[in-house]
MIDOSE-1310 file (N, C-alpha, C; in nm, 2 decimals, decimal comma, always signed):
residues 288
mktd	-0,87/+3,80/+6,54/-0,86/+3,87/+6,39/-0,86/+4,02/+6,42; -0,78/+4,07/+6,30/-0,79/+4,21/+6,27/-0,91/+4,25/+6,19; -1,03/+4,26/+6,29/-1,14/+4,29/+6,21/-1,18/+4,39/+6,13; -1,10/+4,53/+6,21/-1,13/+4,66/+6,14/-1,07/+4,67/+6,01
slfy	-0,95/+4,60/+5,96/-0,88/+4,62/+5,86/-0,97/+4,55/+5,73; -1,05/+4,45/+5,78/-1,14/+4,35/+5,67/-1,25/+4,45/+5,65; -1,31/+4,49/+5,76/-1,44/+4,59/+5,73/-1,40/+4,71/+5,66; -1,30/+4,77/+5,69/-1,26/+4,89/+5,62/-1,21/+4,87/+5,47
slfq	-1,15/+4,74/+5,43/-1,14/+4,72/+5,32/-1,27/+4,74/+5,22; -1,36/+4,66/+5,26/-1,48/+4,62/+5,23/-1,55/+4,77/+5,17; -1,55/+4,87/+5,29/-1,62/+4,97/+5,30/-1,55/+5,07/+5,20; -1,45/+5,06/+5,18/-1,34/+5,16/+5,09/-1,39/+5,13/+4,96
snps	-1,37/+5,03/+4,93/-1,40/+4,99/+4,79/-1,56/+4,98/+4,76; -1,62/+4,96/+4,84/-1,77/+4,93/+4,83/-1,85/+5,01/+4,93; -1,88/+5,14/+4,91/-1,94/+5,19/+5,02/-2,08/+5,17/+5,05; -2,13/+5,09/+4,94/-2,28/+5,05/+4,94/-2,31/+4,93/+5,03
vffe	-2,23/+4,86/+5,08/-2,23/+4,75/+5,16/-2,25/+4,81/+5,32; -2,20/+4,92/+5,34/-2,24/+4,98/+5,45/-2,38/+5,02/+5,48; -2,43/+5,09/+5,38/-2,57/+5,14/+5,38/-2,65/+5,04/+5,38; -2,63/+4,93/+5,31/-2,70/+4,79/+5,32/-2,71/+4,75/+5,47
ligq	-2,58/+4,74/+5,54/-2,56/+4,69/+5,65/-2,66/+4,76/+5,76; -2,67/+4,92/+5,76/-2,76/+4,97/+5,85/-2,90/+4,99/+5,81; -2,92/+4,91/+5,70/-3,05/+4,91/+5,65/-3,12/+5,05/+5,56; -3,03/+5,10/+5,50/-3,04/+5,24/+5,42/-3,06/+5,18/+5,28
ptse	-3,12/+5,25/+5,19/-3,11/+5,23/+5,04/-2,94/+5,24/+4,99; -2,90/+5,14/+4,94/-2,77/+5,14/+4,88/-2,75/+5,23/+4,78; -2,86/+5,32/+4,73/-2,84/+5,45/+4,64/-2,79/+5,56/+4,72; -2,79/+5,55/+4,85/-2,76/+5,66/+4,92/-2,57/+5,66/+4,92
aqgy	-2,51/+5,56/+4,92/-2,40/+5,55/+4,89/-2,32/+5,64/+4,79; -2,39/+5,67/+4,69/-2,34/+5,73/+4,57/-2,28/+5,85/+4,62; -2,15/+5,88/+4,59/-2,06/+5,98/+4,63/-2,00/+5,98/+4,76; -2,04/+5,89/+4,82/-1,97/+5,88/+4,96/-1,83/+5,82/+4,96
rfes	-1,74/+5,87/+5,05/-1,58/+5,82/+5,07/-1,57/+5,79/+5,19; -1,49/+5,66/+5,22/-1,48/+5,63/+5,37/-1,33/+5,65/+5,39; -1,33/+5,72/+5,51/-1,19/+5,75/+5,53/-1,16/+5,75/+5,69; -1,03/+5,78/+5,73/-0,96/+5,76/+5,88/-0,96/+5,90/+5,91
ievk	-1,01/+5,98/+5,98/-0,97/+6,12/+6,01/-0,93/+6,15/+6,16; -0,83/+6,22/+6,16/-0,77/+6,26/+6,31/-0,82/+6,39/+6,32; -0,86/+6,43/+6,45/-0,94/+6,53/+6,52/-0,81/+6,61/+6,57; -0,79/+6,74/+6,50/-0,66/+6,82/+6,53/-0,70/+6,88/+6,70
qtaf	-0,56/+6,89/+6,73/-0,53/+6,93/+6,88/-0,57/+6,82/+6,97; -0,62/+6,71/+6,94/-0,64/+6,61/+7,05/-0,57/+6,47/+7,00; -0,55/+6,38/+7,09/-0,50/+6,25/+7,04/-0,61/+6,17/+6,99; -0,75/+6,23/+6,96/-0,86/+6,14/+6,91/-0,80/+6,10/+6,77
rldg	-0,86/+5,99/+6,71/-0,84/+5,94/+6,58/-0,98/+5,87/+6,54; -1,08/+5,94/+6,47/-1,19/+5,85/+6,41/-1,17/+5,76/+6,32; -1,19/+5,63/+6,34/-1,11/+5,54/+6,26/-1,19/+5,52/+6,14; -1,32/+5,53/+6,14/-1,40/+5,52/+6,01/-1,51/+5,61/+6,02
vflp	-1,49/+5,72/+5,90/-1,60/+5,81/+5,87/-1,65/+5,79/+5,72; -1,77/+5,79/+5,69/-1,81/+5,81/+5,57/-1,86/+5,96/+5,56; -1,79/+6,02/+5,43/-1,80/+6,17/+5,41/-1,90/+6,17/+5,29; -2,00/+6,24/+5,28/-2,07/+6,26/+5,19/-2,04/+6,36/+5,07
panq	-2,09/+6,36/+4,96/-2,01/+6,45/+4,86/-2,03/+6,60/+4,88; -1,92/+6,65/+4,84/-1,91/+6,78/+4,87/-2,05/+6,87/+4,85; -2,11/+6,83/+4,74/-2,21/+6,91/+4,69/-2,33/+6,87/+4,74; -2,33/+6,78/+4,88/-2,47/+6,75/+4,94/-2,45/+6,78/+5,09
sdap	-2,46/+6,91/+5,13/-2,42/+6,96/+5,25/-2,52/+6,91/+5,35; -2,63/+6,87/+5,32/-2,74/+6,81/+5,40/-2,75/+6,69/+5,42; -2,64/+6,61/+5,36/-2,66/+6,46/+5,38/-2,56/+6,44/+5,51; -2,58/+6,30/+5,58/-2,52/+6,30/+5,71/-2,39/+6,25/+5,69
vyfv	-2,31/+6,27/+5,79/-2,17/+6,20/+5,80/-2,18/+6,13/+5,88; -2,12/+5,99/+5,83/-2,16/+5,84/+5,91/-2,03/+5,83/+5,99; -2,05/+5,80/+6,15/-1,92/+5,76/+6,20/-1,93/+5,62/+6,24; -1,81/+5,54/+6,22/-1,83/+5,38/+6,22/-1,73/+5,33/+6,33
eiqf	-1,77/+5,24/+6,42/-1,68/+5,21/+6,50/-1,71/+5,06/+6,52; -1,59/+4,98/+6,49/-1,59/+4,83/+6,48/-1,55/+4,76/+6,61; -1,61/+4,71/+6,69/-1,59/+4,68/+6,82/-1,59/+4,53/+6,85; -1,50/+4,45/+6,86/-1,49/+4,32/+6,89/-1,43/+4,28/+7,01
qrda	-1,40/+4,39/+7,11/-1,38/+4,36/+7,25/-1,45/+4,44/+7,31; -1,51/+4,38/+7,45/-1,57/+4,43/+7,54/-1,51/+4,56/+7,59; -1,56/+4,66/+7,60/-1,51/+4,79/+7,62/-1,60/+4,88/+7,69; -1,59/+4,91/+7,83/-1,68/+4,99/+7,92/-1,66/+5,15/+7,88
mlyr	-1,56/+5,17/+7,80/-1,54/+5,32/+7,79/-1,57/+5,36/+7,64; -1,64/+5,27/+7,58/-1,65/+5,27/+7,41/-1,75/+5,38/+7,40; -1,86/+5,39/+7,43/-1,96/+5,51/+7,40/-1,93/+5,66/+7,45; -1,84/+5,65/+7,57/-1,77/+5,78/+7,62/-1,68/+5,82/+7,52
rlfs	-1,61/+5,74/+7,47/-1,49/+5,78/+7,39/-1,57/+5,84/+7,26; -1,65/+5,72/+7,19/-1,71/+5,77/+7,06/-1,77/+5,88/+7,04; -1,86/+5,93/+7,17/-1,95/+6,05/+7,18/-1,85/+6,16/+7,18; -1,73/+6,14/+7,27/-1,63/+6,24/+7,26/-1,58/+6,29/+7,15
evfl	-1,52/+6,18/+7,06/-1,48/+6,20/+6,92/-1,58/+6,27/+6,83; -1,70/+6,20/+6,85/-1,79/+6,27/+6,74/-1,85/+6,40/+6,77; -1,85/+6,44/+6,89/-1,89/+6,58/+6,93/-1,79/+6,69/+6,91; -1,66/+6,65/+6,92/-1,51/+6,73/+6,89/-1,51/+6,75/+6,75
ylrq	-1,55/+6,64/+6,66/-1,56/+6,63/+6,53/-1,65/+6,75/+6,47; -1,77/+6,77/+6,53/-1,86/+6,85/+6,49/-1,84/+7,00/+6,55; -1,80/+7,00/+6,65/-1,76/+7,14/+6,69/-1,64/+7,20/+6,61; -1,54/+7,12/+6,57/-1,45/+7,17/+6,45/-1,50/+7,18/+6,32
rpav	-1,64/+7,13/+6,30/-1,68/+7,15/+6,15/-1,82/+7,19/+6,16; -1,85/+7,30/+6,16/-1,96/+7,36/+6,18/-2,04/+7,37/+6,06; -1,98/+7,33/+5,96/-2,05/+7,33/+5,80/-2,14/+7,19/+5,82; -2,09/+7,06/+5,89/-2,16/+6,96/+5,89/-2,30/+6,97/+5,98
kqwr	-2,42/+6,93/+5,89/-2,55/+6,95/+5,94/-2,61/+6,84/+6,01; -2,57/+6,74/+5,94/-2,64/+6,58/+6,00/-2,53/+6,50/+6,03; -2,56/+6,41/+6,14/-2,46/+6,31/+6,15/-2,52/+6,17/+6,21; -2,45/+6,06/+6,18/-2,51/+5,94/+6,25/-2,38/+5,86/+6,29
avvv	-2,40/+5,79/+6,40/-2,31/+5,69/+6,45/-2,34/+5,56/+6,44; -2,26/+5,45/+6,42/-2,28/+5,35/+6,38/-2,17/+5,24/+6,45; -2,23/+5,16/+6,54/-2,13/+5,06/+6,60/-2,17/+4,92/+6,53; -2,06/+4,87/+6,53/-2,09/+4,71/+6,49/-2,02/+4,63/+6,60
ypsv	-2,10/+4,54/+6,64/-2,05/+4,42/+6,73/-2,06/+4,31/+6,66; -1,99/+4,19/+6,71/-2,00/+4,06/+6,67/-2,10/+4,01/+6,73; -2,15/+4,06/+6,87/-2,27/+3,98/+6,94/-2,32/+4,08/+7,02; -2,41/+4,07/+7,08/-2,49/+4,13/+7,21/-2,39/+4,15/+7,30
amei	-2,34/+4,00/+7,35/-2,27/+3,98/+7,45/-2,14/+4,07/+7,46; -2,08/+4,14/+7,33/-1,98/+4,19/+7,34/-2,01/+4,36/+7,41; -2,13/+4,40/+7,38/-2,14/+4,53/+7,42/-2,16/+4,56/+7,57; -2,11/+4,68/+7,61/-2,12/+4,71/+7,76/-2,21/+4,87/+7,76
reae	-2,32/+4,88/+7,79/-2,40/+5,00/+7,80/-2,37/+5,05/+7,94; -2,38/+5,19/+7,93/-2,40/+5,27/+8,07/-2,54/+5,33/+8,04; -2,63/+5,23/+8,08/-2,79/+5,26/+8,06/-2,81/+5,41/+8,10; -2,77/+5,43/+8,22/-2,79/+5,57/+8,28/-2,73/+5,70/+8,23
mfde	-2,63/+5,65/+8,13/-2,57/+5,77/+8,08/-2,62/+5,81/+7,92; -2,64/+5,69/+7,85/-2,66/+5,69/+7,70/-2,76/+5,63/+7,62; -2,84/+5,56/+7,71/-2,96/+5,48/+7,65/-3,05/+5,57/+7,58; -3,08/+5,70/+7,63/-3,16/+5,79/+7,55/-3,10/+5,81/+7,41
lldt	-2,97/+5,83/+7,42/-2,89/+5,86/+7,28/-2,89/+5,77/+7,20; -2,87/+5,64/+7,26/-2,86/+5,52/+7,15/-2,97/+5,47/+7,11; -3,12/+5,52/+7,16/-3,24/+5,48/+7,12/-3,30/+5,59/+7,01; -3,20/+5,70/+6,97/-3,26/+5,79/+6,86/-3,21/+5,76/+6,74
symr	-3,25/+5,81/+6,64/-3,21/+5,80/+6,50/-3,05/+5,82/+6,46; -3,00/+5,91/+6,56/-2,86/+5,92/+6,55/-2,76/+5,80/+6,59; -2,81/+5,70/+6,62/-2,73/+5,60/+6,67/-2,81/+5,47/+6,60; -2,71/+5,39/+6,55/-2,74/+5,25/+6,49/-2,63/+5,15/+6,56
vvyl	-2,68/+5,03/+6,64/-2,60/+4,94/+6,68/-2,63/+4,82/+6,59; -2,54/+4,75/+6,56/-2,55/+4,61/+6,47/-2,48/+4,50/+6,53; -2,54/+4,40/+6,53/-2,49/+4,27/+6,57/-2,49/+4,18/+6,49; -2,34/+4,14/+6,43/-2,34/+4,07/+6,29/-2,39/+3,95/+6,31
dqlg	-2,38/+3,86/+6,41/-2,45/+3,74/+6,45/-2,62/+3,76/+6,44; -2,66/+3,86/+6,44/-2,83/+3,86/+6,43/-2,86/+3,91/+6,26; -2,75/+3,93/+6,17/-2,81/+3,96/+6,06/-2,87/+3,86/+5,97; -2,86/+3,72/+6,00/-2,96/+3,62/+5,95/-2,85/+3,52/+5,90
aisd	-2,91/+3,44/+5,80/-2,81/+3,31/+5,75/-2,74/+3,39/+5,60; -2,63/+3,34/+5,63/-2,54/+3,39/+5,51/-2,61/+3,36/+5,37; -2,65/+3,26/+5,36/-2,72/+3,23/+5,22/-2,84/+3,34/+5,20; -2,90/+3,39/+5,28/-2,99/+3,51/+5,26/-2,96/+3,62/+5,26
lsle	-2,83/+3,66/+5,27/-2,76/+3,79/+5,27/-2,71/+3,81/+5,14; -2,67/+3,96/+5,10/-2,63/+4,00/+4,98/-2,48/+3,95/+4,99; -2,40/+3,95/+4,89/-2,27/+3,88/+4,90/-2,18/+3,96/+4,97; -2,17/+4,07/+4,97/-2,08/+4,17/+5,06/-2,12/+4,14/+5,21
lgil	-2,24/+4,15/+5,24/-2,30/+4,14/+5,39/-2,25/+3,99/+5,43; -2,28/+3,88/+5,33/-2,24/+3,75/+5,36/-2,07/+3,73/+5,41; -2,01/+3,81/+5,34/-1,87/+3,80/+5,36/-1,84/+3,87/+5,51; -1,92/+3,98/+5,54/-1,90/+4,02/+5,67/-1,94/+3,95/+5,77
rliv	-2,04/+3,87/+5,76/-2,13/+3,76/+5,85/-2,02/+3,66/+5,87; -1,93/+3,63/+5,78/-1,86/+3,50/+5,77/-1,76/+3,55/+5,89; -1,73/+3,66/+5,93/-1,64/+3,67/+6,02/-1,70/+3,64/+6,15; -1,80/+3,59/+6,20/-1,85/+3,56/+6,33/-1,90/+3,43/+6,30
epea	-1,88/+3,35/+6,19/-1,95/+3,23/+6,17/-1,87/+3,13/+6,27; -1,94/+3,02/+6,31/-1,91/+2,93/+6,41/-1,77/+2,85/+6,32; -1,67/+2,84/+6,39/-1,55/+2,75/+6,29/-1,57/+2,64/+6,25; -1,66/+2,54/+6,30/-1,69/+2,42/+6,22/-1,76/+2,45/+6,08
svpv	-1,85/+2,55/+6,07/-1,91/+2,57/+5,95/-1,86/+2,66/+5,84; -1,72/+2,73/+5,90/-1,64/+2,80/+5,81/-1,60/+2,75/+5,67; -1,56/+2,63/+5,67/-1,52/+2,57/+5,53/-1,61/+2,57/+5,44; -1,73/+2,54/+5,48/-1,85/+2,48/+5,38/-1,92/+2,62/+5,34
vaks	-1,92/+2,70/+5,42/-1,99/+2,86/+5,41/-1,90/+2,97/+5,31; -1,77/+2,96/+5,35/-1,66/+3,03/+5,29/-1,67/+2,96/+5,13; -1,65/+2,86/+5,12/-1,65/+2,82/+4,97/-1,77/+2,84/+4,91; -1,88/+2,84/+4,97/-2,03/+2,87/+4,91/-2,02/+3,03/+4,87
lidr	-1,95/+3,12/+4,95/-1,95/+3,25/+4,93/-1,85/+3,27/+4,78; -1,75/+3,21/+4,79/-1,66/+3,19/+4,68/-1,74/+3,16/+4,55; -1,78/+3,06/+4,56/-1,88/+3,01/+4,42/-1,99/+3,12/+4,39; -2,03/+3,21/+4,50/-2,11/+3,31/+4,44/-2,05/+3,43/+4,36
vqqs	-1,94/+3,45/+4,44/-1,84/+3,54/+4,37/-1,82/+3,50/+4,23; -1,76/+3,39/+4,19/-1,72/+3,34/+4,08/-1,84/+3,33/+3,98; -1,95/+3,31/+4,04/-2,06/+3,28/+3,95/-2,14/+3,47/+3,90; -2,11/+3,52/+3,99/-2,14/+3,68/+3,95/-2,11/+3,72/+3,84
rtad	-2,19/+3,80/+3,74/-2,18/+3,85/+3,62/-2,20/+4,00/+3,63; -2,22/+4,05/+3,74/-2,26/+4,20/+3,76/-2,14/+4,26/+3,73; -2,10/+4,40/+3,67/-2,00/+4,45/+3,65/-1,95/+4,53/+3,78; -2,04/+4,53/+3,89/-2,01/+4,60/+3,98/-1,93/+4,50/+4,11
vdtv	-1,91/+4,38/+4,07/-1,82/+4,28/+4,17/-1,69/+4,28/+4,13; -1,60/+4,30/+4,21/-1,49/+4,27/+4,20/-1,45/+4,13/+4,25; -1,43/+4,06/+4,16/-1,41/+3,91/+4,17/-1,30/+3,87/+4,26; -1,19/+3,95/+4,22/-1,05/+3,89/+4,28/-1,05/+3,93/+4,41
rlve	-1,10/+4,07/+4,42/-1,09/+4,16/+4,58/-1,18/+4,04/+4,66; -1,30/+4,02/+4,61/-1,39/+3,98/+4,70/-1,32/+3,83/+4,75; -1,25/+3,75/+4,66/-1,23/+3,63/+4,67/-1,09/+3,62/+4,78; -1,00/+3,71/+4,77/-0,92/+3,75/+4,85/-0,94/+3,79/+4,98
liet	-1,05/+3,85/+5,00/-1,10/+3,90/+5,13/-1,16/+3,75/+5,19; -1,23/+3,67/+5,15/-1,28/+3,58/+5,20/-1,18/+3,50/+5,24; -1,05/+3,46/+5,16/-0,94/+3,39/+5,19/-0,88/+3,46/+5,30; -0,87/+3,60/+5,32/-0,80/+3,62/+5,44/-0,87/+3,62/+5,57
ivvy	-1,01/+3,60/+5,57/-1,10/+3,60/+5,70/-1,06/+3,45/+5,74; -1,04/+3,36/+5,62/-1,05/+3,21/+5,66/-0,90/+3,19/+5,69; -0,80/+3,24/+5,66/-0,67/+3,22/+5,68/-0,65/+3,29/+5,85; -0,74/+3,38/+5,90/-0,73/+3,42/+6,03/-0,78/+3,34/+6,10
ifpr	-0,89/+3,27/+6,07/-0,96/+3,18/+6,16/-0,88/+3,04/+6,18; -0,81/+3,03/+6,07/-0,73/+2,87/+6,08/-0,57/+2,91/+6,04; -0,50/+3,00/+6,15/-0,38/+3,04/+6,09/-0,29/+2,94/+6,11; -0,31/+2,82/+6,14/-0,21/+2,71/+6,15/-0,23/+2,61/+6,04
rsrq	-0,33/+2,64/+5,95/-0,36/+2,52/+5,82/-0,26/+2,59/+5,72; -0,19/+2,49/+5,64/-0,11/+2,52/+5,55/-0,17/+2,57/+5,44; -0,10/+2,62/+5,36/-0,16/+2,68/+5,24/-0,23/+2,61/+5,13; -0,19/+2,47/+5,13/-0,25/+2,37/+5,05/-0,39/+2,32/+5,12
eiaa	-0,38/+2,32/+5,25/-0,52/+2,29/+5,34/-0,61/+2,41/+5,28; -0,59/+2,54/+5,29/-0,66/+2,65/+5,29/-0,73/+2,62/+5,14; -0,62/+2,60/+5,05/-0,68/+2,61/+4,91/-0,79/+2,50/+4,87; -0,74/+2,39/+4,94/-0,83/+2,27/+4,94/-0,96/+2,28/+4,99
mlgl	-0,97/+2,36/+5,14/-1,08/+2,38/+5,19/-1,15/+2,46/+5,12; -1,13/+2,57/+5,04/-1,19/+2,64/+4,97/-1,22/+2,60/+4,81; -1,18/+2,49/+4,79/-1,19/+2,45/+4,64/-1,11/+2,54/+4,53; -1,01/+2,60/+4,58/-0,92/+2,68/+4,47/-0,80/+2,61/+4,43
vdlk	-0,75/+2,62/+4,32/-0,62/+2,56/+4,27/-0,53/+2,59/+4,36; -0,50/+2,73/+4,43/-0,40/+2,76/+4,50/-0,44/+2,91/+4,55; -0,34/+2,96/+4,66/-0,36/+3,07/+4,70/-0,24/+3,14/+4,65; -0,25/+3,28/+4,66/-0,15/+3,36/+4,62/-0,07/+3,38/+4,75
etrv	+0,05/+3,31/+4,73/+0,13/+3,30/+4,85/+0,16/+3,41/+4,94; +0,22/+3,50/+4,86/+0,28/+3,61/+4,91/+0,18/+3,70/+4,96; +0,08/+3,74/+4,89/-0,02/+3,85/+4,91/-0,13/+3,79/+5,03; -0,20/+3,68/+5,00/-0,31/+3,64/+5,06/-0,26/+3,52/+5,17
yqet	-0,20/+3,40/+5,13/-0,16/+3,34/+5,24/-0,04/+3,41/+5,36; +0,06/+3,40/+5,29/+0,18/+3,42/+5,38/+0,18/+3,53/+5,48; +0,16/+3,66/+5,42/+0,14/+3,77/+5,51/+0,03/+3,73/+5,60; -0,08/+3,70/+5,55/-0,20/+3,70/+5,65/-0,17/+3,59/+5,76
reea	-0,11/+3,49/+5,72/-0,08/+3,37/+5,82/+0,00/+3,42/+5,92; +0,12/+3,50/+5,88/+0,22/+3,52/+6,00/+0,14/+3,64/+6,08; +0,08/+3,74/+6,00/+0,02/+3,86/+6,08/-0,08/+3,78/+6,20; -0,15/+3,66/+6,13/-0,26/+3,59/+6,22/-0,19/+3,54/+6,34
lkeg	-0,07/+3,47/+6,32/+0,01/+3,39/+6,43/+0,08/+3,50/+6,51; +0,13/+3,61/+6,46/+0,18/+3,70/+6,56/+0,08/+3,78/+6,64; -0,06/+3,80/+6,57/-0,16/+3,85/+6,65/-0,20/+3,77/+6,77; -0,20/+3,63/+6,74/-0,22/+3,53/+6,83/-0,12/+3,50/+6,95
reeg	+0,00/+3,54/+6,91/+0,11/+3,53/+7,03/+0,09/+3,64/+7,09; +0,07/+3,77/+7,06/+0,06/+3,88/+7,14/-0,06/+3,88/+7,22; -0,19/+3,84/+7,19/-0,30/+3,81/+7,26/-0,25/+3,73/+7,38; -0,17/+3,62/+7,33/-0,14/+3,53/+7,46/-0,05/+3,59/+7,55
reee	+0,03/+3,69/+7,52/+0,11/+3,77/+7,61/+0,02/+3,87/+7,67; -0,08/+3,93/+7,61/-0,17/+4,01/+7,69/-0,24/+3,97/+7,79; -0,29/+3,85/+7,78/-0,39/+3,76/+7,86/-0,29/+3,72/+7,98; -0,16/+3,69/+7,98/-0,06/+3,67/+8,07/-0,05/+3,79/+8,16
akal	-0,02/+3,89/+8,08/+0,02/+4,04/+8,13/-0,13/+4,07/+8,23; -0,24/+4,07/+8,18/-0,35/+4,09/+8,26/-0,37/+4,03/+8,38; -0,33/+3,90/+8,35/-0,37/+3,79/+8,47/-0,25/+3,85/+8,60; -0,13/+3,87/+8,55/-0,02/+3,89/+8,63/-0,02/+4,03/+8,71
vsrl	-0,08/+4,14/+8,62/-0,10/+4,25/+8,70/-0,23/+4,27/+8,79; -0,31/+4,20/+8,74/-0,45/+4,19/+8,82/-0,41/+4,11/+8,95; -0,34/+4,06/+8,96/-0,32/+3,95/+9,10/-0,23/+4,07/+9,16; -0,14/+4,15/+9,09/-0,05/+4,20/+9,20/-0,14/+4,33/+9,23
lvrk	-0,23/+4,41/+9,15/-0,29/+4,51/+9,20/-0,39/+4,46/+9,32; -0,44/+4,30/+9,33/-0,52/+4,28/+9,46/-0,44/+4,27/+9,56; -0,32/+4,24/+9,56/-0,23/+4,23/+9,66/-0,20/+4,36/+9,72; -0,19/+4,46/+9,63/-0,14/+4,61/+9,69/-0,27/+4,67/+9,71
vgnl	-0,38/+4,67/+9,65/-0,46/+4,79/+9,68/-0,61/+4,70/+9,71; -0,61/+4,59/+9,73/-0,73/+4,49/+9,74/-0,81/+4,47/+9,61; -0,93/+4,40/+9,63/-1,01/+4,35/+9,49/-1,06/+4,47/+9,45; -1,05/+4,48/+9,32/-1,10/+4,57/+9,21/-1,25/+4,58/+9,19
ttdl	-1,31/+4,69/+9,16/-1,45/+4,68/+9,13/-1,45/+4,63/+9,00; -1,57/+4,59/+8,95/-1,58/+4,56/+8,81/-1,55/+4,66/+8,70; -1,58/+4,78/+8,73/-1,53/+4,89/+8,66/-1,40/+4,90/+8,62; -1,33/+4,89/+8,76/-1,17/+4,91/+8,72/-1,11/+4,78/+8,65
qeqv	-1,16/+4,67/+8,69/-1,11/+4,55/+8,62/-1,13/+4,56/+8,48; -1,25/+4,61/+8,42/-1,26/+4,64/+8,30/-1,17/+4,73/+8,23; -1,14/+4,84/+8,31/-1,05/+4,94/+8,26/-0,90/+4,87/+8,22; -0,85/+4,79/+8,34/-0,74/+4,71/+8,32/-0,74/+4,63/+8,21
nqlp	-0,86/+4,54/+8,19/-0,85/+4,44/+8,08/-0,83/+4,54/+7,95; -0,85/+4,65/+7,91/-0,87/+4,70/+7,81/-0,74/+4,78/+7,76; -0,63/+4,77/+7,90/-0,54/+4,83/+7,82/-0,43/+4,74/+7,74; -0,37/+4,82/+7,64/-0,27/+4,74/+7,57/-0,14/+4,67/+7,64
letl	-0,06/+4,60/+7,57/+0,04/+4,55/+7,62/+0,15/+4,63/+7,68; +0,16/+4,71/+7,61/+0,25/+4,80/+7,69/+0,23/+4,89/+7,78; +0,11/+4,93/+7,80/+0,06/+5,01/+7,92/+0,05/+4,93/+8,01; +0,01/+4,78/+8,00/+0,03/+4,68/+8,11/+0,14/+4,67/+8,19
evlg	+0,24/+4,69/+8,10/+0,38/+4,66/+8,16/+0,41/+4,78/+8,24; +0,36/+4,89/+8,18/+0,41/+5,04/+8,26/+0,31/+5,01/+8,40; +0,18/+4,98/+8,38/+0,13/+4,98/+8,52/+0,20/+4,87/+8,62; +0,25/+4,77/+8,57/+0,33/+4,66/+8,65/+0,42/+4,72/+8,73
ealf	+0,48/+4,80/+8,68/+0,62/+4,88/+8,73/+0,51/+5,00/+8,83; +0,45/+5,05/+8,80/+0,36/+5,17/+8,87/+0,30/+5,14/+8,99; +0,25/+5,03/+8,98/+0,15/+4,97/+9,07/+0,25/+4,97/+9,24; +0,37/+4,94/+9,25/+0,43/+4,92/+9,36/+0,44/+5,05/+9,44
dfnd	+0,42/+5,16/+9,38/+0,41/+5,28/+9,44/+0,27/+5,33/+9,47; +0,15/+5,25/+9,45/+0,05/+5,26/+9,50/+0,02/+5,26/+9,65; -0,08/+5,33/+9,71/-0,11/+5,32/+9,84/-0,24/+5,26/+9,88; -0,34/+5,26/+9,79/-0,47/+5,22/+9,78/-0,52/+5,25/+9,65
iadl	-0,65/+5,21/+9,66/-0,74/+5,18/+9,51/-0,76/+5,31/+9,45; -0,74/+5,44/+9,51/-0,76/+5,57/+9,47/-0,64/+5,60/+9,37; -0,51/+5,53/+9,44/-0,41/+5,56/+9,32/-0,43/+5,49/+9,19; -0,49/+5,37/+9,18/-0,49/+5,30/+9,09/-0,61/+5,41/+8,97
rtwl	-0,71/+5,47/+9,06/-0,83/+5,51/+8,99/-0,75/+5,65/+8,89; -0,65/+5,72/+8,98/-0,57/+5,84/+8,95/-0,52/+5,80/+8,82; -0,42/+5,70/+8,83/-0,34/+5,66/+8,73/-0,40/+5,62/+8,61; -0,52/+5,52/+8,62/-0,61/+5,51/+8,50/-0,66/+5,65/+8,40
eqqa	-0,71/+5,75/+8,48/-0,74/+5,86/+8,46/-0,63/+5,93/+8,35; -0,49/+5,94/+8,42/-0,41/+6,00/+8,33/-0,37/+5,91/+8,24; -0,37/+5,79/+8,24/-0,35/+5,72/+8,09/-0,47/+5,77/+7,97; -0,61/+5,79/+8,03/-0,70/+5,83/+7,95/-0,67/+5,97/+7,91
């Protein structure tokens, strides 16, 4: 599931849900805007940044990372991007970084490197499956929690969320947008279900075929096919590497597993020129 776009859609339209997610008063969201920012003169791109109002120079900038894959280099990359951003913007006085995982199992920490920093007020790590029961959460947090809901209970939970949206009478609830977000999550979870099946599952008369169902379903199916190709490529390249340079360390295997499909294909060709495991390390460092 392309979780980043789902989170960012909600964060952009309703910044208060982010502050609720990290346990801060939603009133602090006033004036914040959520953007993706490129750090100049580097290849870094900060995927999610909450920028405070221009007239509140002491308000913190929030850096947000949505991480739904195991990544041994995550904290190295995140802190590199954050500190380069701060170096280039001396006017920023306060900052916070937030990483959102589906569960603790997805996190890889280098304890000797970052534990002290991760335990400070500058960092907040959120595990979605630890937010509690969806029925006990606010509407927007419940929608985020739906992303990690066990598949068997998704139909009932998603329908209950839609009922809550439709019953809401508060002016700040965008009914259409929230229902579409729930539909999108459900279609990603069940990409092979028909439009009629999804509509019946959610208790809706119909889905907006072009916007919600058709595009989301095609994207989810495509993503599933690409994930299948990536898994095959990872398995093949790993076998070839073992034959060429010997067994890989856990750290090296993690780095190989994090490579996108295009880079795996390049590695599949480059590895025939490797003489030993040091060549693999050098090649991976060059890609980074």
